C-alpha positions in Angstrom: 0.0 0.0 -0.2 0.9 3.4 -0.6 2.3 5.9 1.9 -0.6 7.8 3.2 -0.8 11.5 2.3 -2.7 14.4 3.6 -4.4 14.3 0.5 -6.4 11.0 1.1 -7.3 12.6 4.7 -8.4 15.5 2.9 -10.6 13.3 0.5 -12.6 12.0 3.6 -13.0 15.6 5.4 -14.4 16.8 2.3 -16.9 13.8 2.0 -17.6 14.5 6.1 -18.4 17.9 5.2 -20.7 17.5 2.3 -22.6 14.7 4.4 -22.7 17.1 7.5 -24.0 20.3 5.0 -26.4 18.5 3.3 -28.2 16.9 6.5 -28.2 20.2 8.0 -30.1 21.8 4.9 -32.3 18.5 5.0 -33.2 18.7 8.7 -33.4 22.3 9.5 -33.5 24.1 6.3 -35.6 22.4 3.7 -36.9 18.7 3.7 -35.5 17.2 0.5 -36.2 13.8 -1.4 -33.8 11.2 -0.6 -32.6 11.2 -4.2 -32.0 15.1 -4.3 -29.9 15.0 -0.9 -27.7 12.3 -2.5 -26.9 14.0 -5.7 -26.2 17.0 -3.7 -23.8 15.5 -1.3 -21.9 14.0 -4.4 -21.8 17.2 -6.1 -20.4 18.9 -2.8 -17.9 16.0 -2.5 -16.9 16.5 -5.9 -16.2 20.3 -5.4 -14.1 19.2 -2.4 -11.9 16.8 -4.5 -11.3 19.5 -7.1 -10.4 22.2 -4.7 -7.9 19.6 -3.1 -6.5 18.2 -6.3 -5.8 22.0 -7.5 -3.6 22.4 -4.3 -0.1 20.9 -4.0 0.1 21.5 -0.4 -2.0 18.1 0.5 0.7 15.9 -1.2 2.9 15.8 1.9 3.4 12.2 3.4 2.3 11.2 7.1 3.0 8.6 9.5 0.4 5.5 9.3 -0.4 6.4 13.0 -1.3 10.2 12.0 -3.3 8.9 9.3 -5.4 6.6 11.3 -5.5 9.2 14.1 -7.1 11.7 12.1 -9.5 9.5 10.4 -10.8 8.4 13.5 -11.3 12.1 14.6 -13.2 12.8 11.6 -15.4 9.9 11.7 -15.9 11.0 15.3 -16.7 14.3 14.2 -19.0 13.5 11.5 -21.0 10.9 13.8 -21.4 13.7 16.6 -22.3 16.4 14.2 -25.0 14.0 12.4 -26.9 13.3 15.5 -26.6 16.7 16.9 -28.3 18.0 13.9 -30.8 15.5 14.1 -32.1 16.5 17.3 
């Protein structure tokens, strides 16, 4: 397996942000149909990935432990945010 990079972590963060934003809009602003929410999440994730790919800052390698710790933090924040918004 290739060495982990900040870019791989940033992809996960972009996806988490898209899920949180779409869930917030769906729960608090406008109740969307599920298929529309899915397409909106895909679009926001795509925009995030495009922005990440344009920057060369994210090509730095990081240790496997740091990679796993950051990913665990992202999943934890996603879990907390998702259920906080649902209240």
